[in-house]
C-alpha positions as CSV (number, residue, x, y, z in Angstrom):
1,X,-12.8,33.2,-18.2
2,X,-9.4,31.4,-18.5
3,X,-9.3,28.0,-20.1
4,X,-9.3,25.0,-17.7
5,X,-5.7,23.7,-17.2
6,X,-4.6,20.7,-19.3
7,X,-3.4,17.5,-17.7
8,X,-0.1,15.8,-18.7
9,X,0.0,12.0,-18.4
10,X,3.7,11.2,-18.0
11,X,5.1,8.2,-19.7
12,X,5.3,6.3,-16.4
13,X,1.5,6.1,-16.6
14,X,1.0,6.1,-20.4
15,X,0.3,2.4,-20.3
16,X,-3.1,3.2,-18.7
17,X,-4.1,5.8,-21.4
18,X,-6.8,3.5,-22.9
19,X,-8.6,3.4,-19.6
20,X,-7.7,6.8,-18.3
21,X,-8.7,8.9,-21.3
22,X,-12.4,8.0,-21.5
23,X,-12.7,8.4,-17.7
24,X,-11.1,11.8,-17.8
25,X,-13.3,12.9,-20.8
26,X,-16.3,12.4,-18.5
27,X,-14.7,14.4,-15.7
28,X,-12.7,17.2,-17.2
29,X,-14.1,20.5,-18.6
30,X,-14.5,20.5,-22.4
31,X,-11.6,23.0,-22.8
32,X,-9.2,20.9,-20.9
33,X,-6.9,18.5,-22.8
34,X,-5.2,15.3,-21.8
35,X,-1.6,15.4,-23.1
36,X,0.1,12.0,-23.2
37,X,3.9,11.5,-23.1
38,X,4.9,8.3,-24.8
39,X,8.5,8.0,-23.5
40,X,11.1,9.6,-21.3
41,X,12.1,12.2,-23.8
42,X,8.4,13.1,-24.4
43,X,7.9,13.5,-20.6
44,X,10.9,15.8,-20.2
45,X,9.8,18.0,-23.2
46,X,6.1,18.1,-22.2
47,X,6.6,18.7,-18.5
48,X,8.5,22.0,-19.2
49,X,5.3,23.9,-19.6
50,X,2.8,21.6,-17.9
51,X,0.8,22.8,-15.0
52,X,-0.7,19.5,-13.8
53,X,0.9,16.0,-14.1
54,X,-0.7,12.6,-13.5
55,X,1.7,9.7,-13.0
56,X,2.8,6.5,-11.3
57,X,6.4,7.8,-10.8
58,X,8.4,11.0,-11.0
59,X,12.1,11.7,-11.4
60,X,14.4,14.5,-10.3
61,X,15.1,15.3,-13.9
62,X,11.4,15.7,-14.6
63,X,11.1,18.1,-11.7
64,X,14.1,20.1,-12.8
65,X,12.6,20.4,-16.3
66,X,9.3,21.6,-15.1
67,X,9.0,25.4,-15.3
68,X,5.3,25.9,-14.7
69,X,4.4,22.8,-12.8
70,X,2.0,23.4,-9.9
71,X,0.6,20.0,-9.0
72,X,1.4,16.3,-9.4
73,X,-1.2,13.7,-8.7
74,X,0.4,10.3,-7.9
75,X,-1.8,7.4,-9.0
76,X,-0.2,5.3,-6.3
77,X,-0.5,5.5,-2.5
78,X,3.1,5.1,-1.7
79,X,5.3,8.0,-2.7
80,X,8.5,7.0,-1.0
81,X,10.3,7.0,-4.4
82,X,9.0,10.5,-5.4
83,X,11.5,13.4,-5.1
84,X,9.5,15.2,-2.4
85,X,12.3,17.5,-1.3
86,X,12.7,18.8,-4.9
87,X,9.0,19.3,-5.2
88,X,8.8,21.2,-1.9
89,X,11.7,23.4,-3.0
90,X,9.9,24.3,-6.2
91,X,6.6,24.8,-4.4
92,X,4.9,22.0,-6.3
93,X,2.0,20.2,-4.6
94,X,2.1,16.4,-4.5
95,X,-1.0,14.4,-3.8
96,X,-1.3,10.6,-3.6
97,X,-4.1,8.1,-4.2
98,X,-4.4,6.8,-0.7
99,X,-7.8,5.3,0.0
100,X,-8.4,3.7,-3.4
101,X,-6.6,0.5,-2.3
102,X,-8.5,-0.2,0.9
103,X,-11.0,-2.7,-0.5
104,X,-8.8,-4.9,-2.6
105,X,-5.9,-4.9,-0.1
106,X,-8.2,-5.5,2.8
107,X,-9.5,-8.6,0.9
108,X,-5.9,-9.7,0.2
109,X,-5.0,-9.5,3.9
110,X,-8.2,-11.4,4.7
111,X,-7.2,-14.1,2.2
112,X,-3.8,-14.4,3.9
113,X,-5.4,-14.8,7.3
114,X,-7.9,-17.4,6.2
115,X,-5.1,-19.3,4.4
116,X,-3.3,-19.7,7.7
117,X,-6.3,-20.0,10.1
118,X,-8.0,-22.6,7.9
119,X,-4.7,-24.2,7.2
120,X,-5.0,-24.2,3.4
121,X,-1.2,-24.7,3.2
122,X,-1.7,-28.1,4.7
123,X,-4.6,-28.9,2.4
124,X,-2.4,-27.9,-0.6
125,X,0.5,-30.0,0.7
126,X,-1.7,-33.0,1.0
127,X,-3.3,-32.5,-2.4
128,X,0.1,-32.4,-4.1
129,X,1.4,-35.4,-2.0
130,X,-1.7,-37.5,-2.9
131,X,-2.7,-37.7,0.8
132,X,-6.1,-37.4,2.5
133,X,-5.7,-37.0,6.3
134,X,-8.0,-35.1,8.6
135,X,-6.4,-32.0,10.3
136,X,-7.7,-29.4,12.7
137,X,-8.3,-25.8,11.7
138,X,-9.1,-22.6,13.6
139,X,-11.4,-19.6,13.6
140,X,-10.4,-16.0,13.2
141,X,-12.8,-15.0,15.9
142,X,-10.5,-16.6,18.4
143,X,-7.5,-14.5,17.4
144,X,-6.3,-10.9,17.9
145,X,-5.5,-8.8,14.9
146,X,-2.7,-6.3,15.3
147,X,-2.4,-3.5,12.7
148,X,0.6,-1.3,12.3
149,X,-0.7,1.8,10.6
150,X,-4.5,2.2,10.9
151,X,-4.9,4.4,7.9
152,X,-7.4,3.9,5.0
153,X,-6.1,0.3,4.3
154,X,-5.5,-0.6,7.9
155,X,-8.9,0.7,8.8
156,X,-10.5,-1.6,6.2
157,X,-8.5,-4.5,7.5
158,X,-9.8,-3.7,11.0
159,X,-13.4,-3.7,9.7
160,X,-13.0,-7.1,8.1
161,X,-11.3,-8.5,11.2
162,X,-14.2,-7.2,13.3
163,X,-16.7,-8.9,11.0
164,X,-15.0,-12.2,11.8
165,X,-15.1,-11.6,15.5
166,X,-11.5,-10.7,16.0
167,X,-10.2,-8.5,18.7
168,X,-8.5,-5.6,16.9
169,X,-5.6,-3.5,18.2
170,X,-3.4,-1.1,16.3
171,X,-1.1,1.9,16.1
172,X,-1.8,5.3,14.5
173,X,-0.1,8.6,14.8
174,X,-3.3,10.1,16.2
175,X,-5.1,7.2,18.0
176,X,-8.2,9.5,18.6
177,X,-9.0,9.2,14.9
178,X,-9.0,5.4,14.8
179,X,-12.2,3.8,13.3
180,X,-14.7,2.1,15.6
181,X,-13.5,-1.3,14.4
182,X,-10.3,-0.9,16.4
183,X,-10.8,-2.0,20.0
184,X,-7.6,-0.5,21.3
185,X,-5.4,2.0,19.4
186,X,-2.0,3.2,20.5
187,X,0.4,5.9,19.3
188,X,3.2,4.8,17.0
189,X,5.7,4.6,19.8
190,X,3.6,2.0,21.6
191,X,4.2,-0.7,19.0
192,X,5.2,-3.0,21.8
193,X,1.6,-3.1,23.0
194,X,0.4,-4.4,19.7
195,X,3.3,-6.9,19.4
196,X,2.4,-8.3,22.8
197,X,-1.2,-9.1,21.7
198,X,-1.2,-9.8,18.0
199,X,-1.8,-13.3,16.6
200,X,-1.9,-11.8,13.1
201,X,0.4,-8.7,12.7
202,X,-0.5,-6.7,9.6
203,X,1.9,-4.0,8.4
204,X,0.0,-1.3,6.7
205,X,2.2,1.7,7.3
206,X,4.0,3.9,4.7
207,X,7.7,3.6,4.2
208,X,9.5,6.5,5.9
209,X,12.7,7.1,7.8
210,X,10.9,6.1,11.0
211,X,9.3,2.9,9.6
212,X,12.3,1.5,7.7
213,X,13.5,-1.6,9.6
214,X,10.6,-1.1,12.1
215,X,10.1,-4.8,12.5
216,X,13.5,-6.4,13.3
217,X,14.7,-9.3,15.5
218,X,13.6,-7.7,18.8
219,X,10.1,-7.0,17.5
220,X,9.7,-10.4,16.0
221,X,10.9,-12.1,19.2
222,X,8.2,-10.2,21.1
223,X,5.5,-11.9,19.0
224,X,4.0,-15.2,20.1
225,X,5.5,-18.1,18.3
226,X,2.0,-18.9,16.9
227,X,1.8,-15.4,15.3
228,X,1.7,-14.7,11.6
229,X,3.3,-11.6,10.0
230,X,1.5,-10.1,7.0
231,X,3.3,-7.3,5.1
232,X,1.3,-5.3,2.5
233,X,3.3,-2.1,3.3
234,X,6.8,-2.0,1.8
235,X,9.6,-4.6,2.0
236,X,12.1,-2.4,3.9
237,X,9.6,-2.0,6.8
238,X,10.8,-5.5,7.8
239,X,14.4,-6.7,8.4
240,X,14.3,-9.5,5.9
241,X,17.2,-11.5,7.5
242,X,15.6,-11.3,10.9
243,X,12.3,-12.5,9.5
244,X,14.0,-15.5,7.8
245,X,15.7,-16.4,11.0
246,X,12.5,-16.2,13.0
247,X,10.7,-18.4,10.6
248,X,13.6,-20.8,10.3
249,X,13.8,-21.1,14.1
250,X,10.0,-21.7,14.5
251,X,9.6,-18.4,16.4
252,X,6.8,-17.5,14.0
253,X,3.9,-19.6,12.7
254,X,4.2,-18.1,9.2
255,X,4.3,-15.0,7.0
256,X,2.1,-13.6,4.2
257,X,4.2,-11.3,2.1
258,X,3.1,-9.1,-0.8
259,X,6.3,-7.1,-0.7
260,X,9.9,-7.8,-0.2
261,X,13.3,-6.2,0.1
262,X,14.6,-6.0,-2.6
263,X,11.9,-6.4,-5.2
264,X,11.6,-8.7,-7.1
265,X,12.3,-11.1,-4.3
266,X,15.7,-12.7,-5.1
267,X,15.5,-16.1,-6.7
268,X,17.7,-17.6,-4.0
269,X,15.7,-16.1,-1.1
270,X,14.7,-18.8,1.5
271,X,11.3,-17.1,1.7
272,X,10.5,-18.5,-1.8
273,X,10.5,-22.1,-0.6
274,X,9.6,-22.0,3.1
275,X,6.6,-24.1,4.0
276,X,4.8,-21.6,6.1
277,X,5.3,-18.6,3.8
278,X,3.0,-17.4,1.1
279,X,4.2,-14.7,-1.2
280,X,2.5,-12.6,-3.9
281,X,4.4,-10.3,-6.3
282,X,3.2,-6.9,-5.0
283,X,-0.3,-7.3,-6.4
284,X,-2.4,-6.7,-3.3
285,X,-3.5,-3.4,-4.8
286,X,-4.6,-5.1,-8.1
287,X,-8.3,-4.6,-9.0
288,X,-10.3,-4.1,-12.2
289,X,-11.6,-0.9,-10.5
290,X,-8.2,0.7,-10.0
291,X,-8.4,3.4,-12.7
292,X,-12.0,4.2,-12.0
293,X,-11.2,4.9,-8.3
294,X,-7.9,6.7,-9.1
295,X,-9.5,9.0,-11.7
296,X,-12.5,9.7,-9.5
297,X,-10.1,10.9,-6.8
298,X,-8.1,12.9,-9.3
299,X,-11.2,14.6,-10.7
300,X,-12.3,15.7,-7.2
301,X,-8.8,17.2,-6.7
302,X,-8.9,18.8,-10.1
303,X,-12.1,20.6,-9.3
304,X,-10.6,21.7,-5.9
305,X,-7.5,22.9,-7.6
306,X,-9.4,25.0,-10.2
307,X,-11.5,26.5,-7.4
308,X,-8.6,27.2,-5.2
309,X,-9.6,24.8,-2.5
310,X,-7.5,22.4,-0.4
311,X,-6.3,19.2,-2.2
312,X,-7.1,15.9,-0.8
313,X,-4.3,13.5,0.2
314,X,-1.7,16.3,-0.1
315,X,1.8,15.1,0.8
316,X,3.8,18.2,-0.2
């Protein structure tokens, strides 16, 4: 019986070796080895005869150097920076880690919504100003949650919104596969139907040619002026200048942004200092359970690969 294939951890993921190695030792066959590339040169040398690579990023040079590569497992969900065309040309499979972010990002979105609905921004302002004045706050159950991209993350956001009594609407390529937590689901081209209803608009779609600049001036103008935009997708999904204008003109109630365009958010960006904007530095996916979930998914795919079965979350 042939030996189980080794796994190459590219240098883009080597920082996680201390957590990844013991997890993989519990999952991989005894005759499979974890090979770790420490730097860019190591990666280029090791990938030449690697069959399976595990990574957070991949370059054109690495693909060009790979002679025996069959499968790349991305430990991130977004693969918009991966050379997918080059992988496809070489017949190399690419799978992502979609689904392992749903819990922590769902909670992050919920935190944004509670921040605005319970007006924590006003509480923080008063605290810093030394004030103590009563102010009114709302309930999420009175609001409509709109989700652009009801995938694994968007589905969890929908479930949390439903728990708080929110009406939930969203878009999905195949609306028939939407989870029960979504009251009304529309195909992607019916974004207008979601914009017309959403009090909280959550962007949870991948960055593609179709979604780049998806939310621009016209779309923002379609939202109610009391609406809040929440972006945990990718910065370029939103026209940043149009968003700044809408917030500046009072056409939006606020924005919760975990991503920006570009990243890091420029120091002189007005979004950094706007009263009704809360930003986090692309950490919505952060969780102490990240590597556990990522390696569990990888291990399932490793077994499928060895047995010649279909890989989960295959992109290419």
